[in-house]
Backbone as ProteinMPNN parsed JSONL, in Angstrom:
{"seq_chain_A": "MPNIKSVVKDVKKSRERRLRNLAAKSKIKTFVKKTKIAQDKKAEGAAALLHETVSIVDKAAKRGIIHPNAAARRKSRLMKRAIAKQA", "coords_chain_A": {"N_chain_A": [[5.252, 23.186, 57.982], [4.389, 22.643, 54.616], [1.169, 21.679, 53.2], [0.484, 20.886, 50.67], [1.437, 18.655, 48.162], [3.22, 19.187, 45.999], [4.409, 21.541, 46.842], [5.722, 20.692, 49.092], [7.669, 19.124, 47.875], [8.988, 21.155, 46.49], [10.074, 22.616, 48.618], [11.835, 20.74, 49.642], [13.587, 20.487, 47.455], [14.613, 23.113, 47.33], [16.016, 23.241, 49.701], [18.016, 21.347, 49.216], [19.333, 22.592, 47.065], [20.212, 24.908, 48.336], [22.112, 23.888, 50.142], [23.947, 22.862, 48.304], [24.733, 25.199, 47.018], [25.888, 26.58, 49.171], [28.06, 24.927, 49.667], [29.508, 25.292, 47.313], [30.115, 28.041, 47.443], [31.684, 28.04, 49.734], [33.818, 26.532, 48.825], [34.885, 28.257, 46.92], [35.766, 30.368, 48.576], [37.69, 28.995, 50.097], [39.589, 28.243, 48.131], [40.372, 30.751, 47.179], [41.591, 31.783, 49.441], [43.676, 29.898, 49.761], [45.097, 30.419, 47.406], [45.925, 33.082, 47.79], [47.623, 32.756, 49.996], [49.577, 31.094, 48.874], [50.567, 32.833, 46.939], [51.665, 34.81, 48.566], [53.715, 33.411, 49.811], [55.197, 32.87, 47.658], [55.105, 30.386, 46.351], [55.761, 27.374, 44.422], [53.578, 26.197, 43.043], [51.757, 28.253, 42.731], [50.802, 29.566, 40.43], [49.422, 27.541, 39.096], [47.503, 26.987, 41.002], [46.167, 29.416, 41.035], [45.058, 29.363, 38.476], [43.29, 27.186, 38.756], [41.598, 28.198, 40.736], [40.422, 30.367, 39.414], [38.987, 28.954, 37.525], [37.129, 27.601, 39.145], [35.699, 29.755, 40.188], [34.604, 30.796, 37.834], [32.921, 28.666, 37.071], [31.065, 28.703, 39.159], [29.86, 31.157, 38.688], [28.756, 30.681, 36.21], [26.843, 28.78, 36.833], [25.134, 30.312, 38.292], [25.491, 30.687, 40.963], [27.071, 32.646, 42.099], [27.092, 36.145, 41.282], [27.852, 37.19, 37.946], [29.415, 39.558, 37.741], [30.531, 39.686, 40.272], [32.139, 37.451, 40.183], [33.941, 38.231, 38.191], [35.134, 40.39, 39.487], [36.413, 39.132, 41.674], [38.246, 37.48, 40.309], [39.753, 39.418, 38.99], [40.947, 40.806, 41.105], [42.538, 38.785, 42.182], [44.283, 38.331, 40.041], [45.531, 40.839, 39.794], [46.858, 40.869, 42.224], [48.591, 38.702, 41.885], [50.241, 39.63, 39.83], [51.402, 41.834, 41.095], [52.842, 40.561, 43.102], [54.745, 39.211, 41.644], [56.393, 41.165, 40.645]], "CA_chain_A": [[5.442, 22.371, 56.805], [3.243, 22.795, 53.708], [0.258, 20.546, 53.04], [0.391, 20.523, 49.257], [2.533, 17.74, 47.835], [4.201, 19.839, 45.118], [5.112, 22.54, 47.644], [6.633, 19.907, 49.935], [8.772, 18.784, 46.981], [9.724, 22.398, 46.227], [10.835, 22.931, 49.822], [12.939, 19.769, 49.684], [14.532, 20.867, 46.395], [15.277, 24.371, 47.666], [16.99, 22.934, 50.759], [19.143, 20.686, 48.553], [20.046, 23.622, 46.296], [20.87, 25.791, 49.297], [23.312, 23.197, 50.62], [24.896, 22.787, 47.193], [25.269, 26.549, 46.817], [26.769, 26.878, 50.299], [29.302, 24.173, 49.459], [30.238, 25.934, 46.218], [30.646, 29.31, 47.954], [32.755, 27.702, 50.658], [34.947, 26.087, 48.004], [35.465, 29.466, 46.339], [36.498, 31.066, 49.637], [38.853, 28.184, 50.45], [40.596, 28.319, 47.083], [40.89, 32.122, 47.141], [42.505, 31.882, 50.575], [44.861, 29.099, 49.43], [45.83, 31.122, 46.357], [46.577, 34.246, 48.4], [48.731, 32.269, 50.827], [50.619, 30.618, 47.957], [51.168, 34.018, 46.319], [52.483, 35.475, 49.58], [54.914, 32.604, 50.049], [55.829, 32.686, 46.345], [55.214, 28.939, 46.179], [55.895, 26.914, 43.038], [52.29, 25.913, 42.433], [50.838, 29.392, 42.868], [50.168, 29.849, 39.137], [48.455, 26.463, 38.851], [46.423, 27.187, 41.964], [45.416, 30.57, 40.541], [44.287, 28.881, 37.322], [42.213, 26.35, 39.282], [40.675, 29.085, 41.447], [39.67, 31.111, 38.394], [38.06, 27.991, 36.939], [36.06, 27.364, 40.124], [34.887, 30.977, 40.247], [33.846, 30.842, 36.576], [31.862, 27.654, 37.115], [30.04, 29.177, 40.086], [29.138, 32.234, 38.005], [27.998, 30.052, 35.124], [25.708, 28.083, 37.437], [24.272, 31.274, 38.954], [25.706, 30.661, 42.406], [27.477, 34.026, 42.369], [26.83, 37.049, 40.161], [28.994, 37.269, 37.024], [30.286, 40.693, 38.072], [31.272, 39.309, 41.479], [33.174, 36.519, 39.715], [34.943, 39.033, 37.484], [35.838, 41.175, 40.5], [37.303, 38.236, 42.416], [39.335, 37.079, 39.412], [40.574, 40.59, 38.734], [41.746, 41.079, 42.308], [43.562, 37.745, 42.286], [45.264, 38.552, 38.983], [46.314, 42.018, 40.193], [47.71, 40.451, 43.333], [49.624, 37.833, 41.325], [51.183, 40.48, 39.082], [52.117, 42.639, 42.076], [53.769, 39.687, 43.837], [55.823, 38.827, 40.727], [57.301, 42.301, 40.447]], "C_chain_A": [[4.207, 22.486, 55.903], [2.424, 21.509, 53.584], [0.22, 20.033, 51.608], [1.651, 19.756, 48.857], [3.617, 18.405, 46.981], [5.023, 20.878, 45.884], [6.104, 21.851, 48.584], [7.874, 19.547, 49.121], [9.637, 20.009, 46.693], [10.602, 22.781, 47.419], [12.056, 22.015, 49.915], [14.02, 20.143, 48.67], [15.303, 22.131, 46.775], [16.302, 24.159, 48.776], [18.235, 22.265, 50.173], [19.998, 21.696, 47.802], [20.831, 24.543, 47.218], [22.167, 25.169, 49.799], [24.383, 23.125, 49.534], [25.543, 24.148, 46.946], [26.221, 26.947, 47.943], [28.111, 26.179, 50.129], [30.156, 24.832, 48.382], [30.867, 27.247, 46.685], [31.809, 29.069, 48.903], [34.007, 27.283, 49.896], [35.661, 27.286, 47.384], [36.334, 30.175, 47.383], [37.778, 30.327, 50.004], [39.952, 28.34, 49.414], [41.181, 29.719, 46.955], [41.912, 32.302, 48.266], [43.806, 31.128, 50.299], [45.736, 29.816, 48.407], [46.584, 32.314, 46.932], [47.778, 33.827, 49.24], [49.889, 31.813, 49.945], [51.327, 31.793, 47.288], [52.075, 34.741, 47.309], [53.793, 34.734, 49.818], [55.732, 32.391, 48.773], [56.115, 31.203, 46.093], [55.256, 28.579, 44.698], [54.537, 26.77, 42.35], [51.3, 27.057, 42.481], [50.099, 29.672, 41.561], [49.108, 28.805, 38.822], [47.243, 26.606, 39.761], [45.541, 28.362, 41.544], [44.517, 30.152, 39.388], [43.08, 28.057, 37.786], [41.161, 27.195, 39.993], [39.801, 29.858, 40.469], [38.627, 30.198, 37.76], [36.866, 27.748, 37.863], [35.123, 28.571, 40.199], [34.028, 31.101, 38.989], [32.682, 29.862, 36.58], [30.724, 28.098, 38.026], [29.204, 30.285, 39.442], [28.247, 31.672, 36.91], [26.735, 29.379, 35.655], [24.761, 29.024, 38.177], [24.422, 31.289, 40.459], [26.203, 32.021, 42.884], [27.214, 34.852, 41.12], [28.059, 37.113, 39.257], [29.954, 38.421, 37.308], [31.122, 40.405, 39.318], [32.409, 38.359, 41.109], [34.305, 37.289, 39.031], [35.783, 39.843, 38.468], [36.833, 40.308, 41.27], [38.511, 37.836, 41.572], [40.288, 38.236, 39.175], [41.488, 40.888, 39.909], [42.858, 40.048, 42.482], [44.674, 37.959, 41.255], [46.16, 39.759, 39.317], [47.309, 41.664, 41.285], [48.883, 39.6, 42.824], [50.686, 38.643, 40.594], [52.03, 41.305, 40.048], [53.171, 41.806, 42.81], [54.932, 39.251, 42.958], [56.857, 39.937, 40.613], [58.208, 42.569, 41.62]], "O_chain_A": [[3.083, 22.431, 56.401], [2.919, 20.409, 53.83], [-0.052, 18.855, 51.377], [2.772, 20.156, 49.172], [4.806, 18.2, 47.223], [6.205, 21.068, 45.597], [7.191, 22.369, 48.837], [8.997, 19.65, 49.615], [10.864, 19.917, 46.657], [11.739, 23.218, 47.243], [13.161, 22.46, 50.226], [15.211, 20.119, 48.98], [16.513, 22.208, 46.563], [17.341, 24.818, 48.795], [19.361, 22.568, 50.57], [21.226, 21.668, 47.883], [21.967, 24.914, 46.924], [23.197, 25.839, 49.875], [25.571, 23.302, 49.804], [26.745, 24.239, 46.697], [27.247, 27.58, 47.694], [29.163, 26.753, 50.407], [31.377, 24.921, 48.516], [32.019, 27.534, 46.36], [32.8, 29.799, 48.883], [35.122, 27.637, 50.278], [36.89, 27.327, 47.33], [37.48, 30.533, 47.115], [38.825, 30.944, 50.199], [41.114, 28.544, 49.764], [42.365, 29.864, 46.653], [42.969, 32.9, 48.065], [44.896, 31.636, 50.562], [46.961, 29.822, 48.523], [47.749, 32.533, 46.6], [48.826, 34.471, 49.198], [51.048, 32.111, 50.234], [52.541, 31.759, 47.09], [53.138, 35.231, 46.931], [54.843, 35.348, 50.003], [56.815, 31.808, 48.805], [57.211, 30.823, 45.68], [54.847, 29.359, 43.838], [54.374, 27.18, 41.201], [50.104, 26.84, 42.285], [48.907, 29.98, 41.576], [48.025, 29.136, 38.339], [46.107, 26.378, 39.346], [44.319, 28.31, 41.681], [43.35, 30.542, 39.33], [41.978, 28.218, 37.262], [39.964, 26.935, 39.865], [38.593, 29.988, 40.667], [37.505, 30.628, 37.491], [35.724, 27.696, 37.407], [33.903, 28.417, 40.266], [32.856, 31.469, 39.071], [31.581, 30.197, 36.141], [29.553, 27.895, 37.706], [27.989, 30.342, 39.628], [27.123, 32.132, 36.709], [25.688, 29.406, 35.008], [23.704, 28.598, 38.641], [23.577, 31.842, 41.163], [25.804, 32.494, 43.948], [27.126, 34.307, 40.019], [29.187, 37.092, 39.748], [31.165, 38.28, 37.135], [32.275, 40.825, 39.412], [33.507, 38.453, 41.656], [35.483, 37.022, 39.271], [36.996, 39.967, 38.303], [37.973, 40.717, 41.489], [39.647, 37.848, 42.046], [41.505, 38.047, 39.161], [42.668, 41.188, 39.727], [43.975, 40.385, 42.875], [45.855, 37.789, 41.559], [47.379, 39.708, 39.148], [48.457, 42.108, 41.268], [50.017, 39.758, 43.274], [51.881, 38.376, 40.722], [53.234, 41.459, 39.846], [54.263, 42.295, 43.102], [56.008, 38.95, 43.475], [58.054, 39.674, 40.497], [59.017, 43.496, 41.577]]}, "name": "protein", "num_of_chains": 1, "seq": "MPNIKSVVKDVKKSRERRLRNLAAKSKIKTFVKKTKIAQDKKAEGAAALLHETVSIVDKAAKRGIIHPNAAARRKSRLMKRAIAKQA"}
């Protein structure tokens, strides 16, 4: 544990941020999984779920939790999957 007071505060902050980022990443994974399952079952709310998932991914990219290109890749794959399942 550091001795300097400001460094102690920095460590505390970084731990809080880490937990928040882990929660956000977990939420992304959960919603992507839910969306894929809904698309496979051709459920009624699949489009709404896709919209919500895209929103969550965008927010994570905006906050710097995931890279913007990673967000774009995830959204693109979900959209391609949705179009393929409709046809």
